[in-house]
N, C-alpha and C positions, 0 to 999 in steps of 0.2 A: 765734650770739653773736660779737661783734667782739672781736678780741684786745686792742684798746685798752681796752675796757670791762672785760675780765677782769683785765688788768694793774692798772688803777686801782682796781678793787674789791679785789684782793689787797693792794695797797699801803695802802688805807684800813683794812685789818685788821691787817696786819703791823706797820706803823709804831707804832700805839698799844701793841701788845704789846711791841715792843722798848723803847719809852720806859718802860713800866711795869716791865719787867725791869731796866732801868737804874736806876730809882728804888729797886727792892728790893735789888739786888745791889751798887750803888754809891751808898749814901745820902749820901755827901759831895759829890756833884755838885750845884752850886747850882741851885735850882728855877727861877730865871730863865733858865737855859740851855735848858730843854726847849721853849719855844715857838719858839726859833730852830733847835733841833736837828731838830724834826719835818720841816720842809720840806727841810732839807739831807739828812736820812736818806732821805726819799722820793725826792729827786732822785738820790742816790747809788745807791739800789736800782734805779731805772729805768735808770741808766747801766750798771750791772752786767747788767741784763736785756738791754739793747741789745747789749752785747758778747757775751752768751751766745746771741744770735741770735733773741731774741723780736721778732717784727715789731711795729712800732708803739710800742715803748718810747721814751718821750720824757721827758727830765729835767724839763722845765717842768711837764708834766702830773703827773709823779711828785712834784714839790715840792707842787703843789696838792693832790694826793690824800693825801699824807702829812700835810699841815697840816689838811685837812678831817677826817681820822680822829681826830687828837688834839684838835682844837677841838670836834668833836662829843662826844667823851668828856668833855671839860671841862665842856661845857654840861650833860650828864647829871649829872656830879658836883655841879655847883652847884645843880641842881634837887633832887637828893637831900639835899644839906646844908640847903637851905631848908625841906625838909619839906613835907608835904601841907598845904593850906590848912585852917584850923580849921573844924569843922562848925558850922553856925548853932546857936544855943542852942535848947534844947527849949522848947516853949510851957509856960507855967505850968500846974500841975495845977489842975483846977476843984474 
């Protein structure tokens, strides 16, 4: 496995967890800030990884990975809110 794939995979999991923790513990943060914060947080974590000596840590890819993790979670949330499609009506009894 490539280090770059591992780092991006970790960022796609860690960033949504940090965003959700921020929503829970700091409820006064405006909701419109989170779509902007996700790529910045991903890039910041990738920069920290680079300075920690992780090979292949790239802030641009970190920003993309952070955004993808949060956007993927938002898509799932929207699908859950929409609910399952209604079942077709049963045929009339004979």
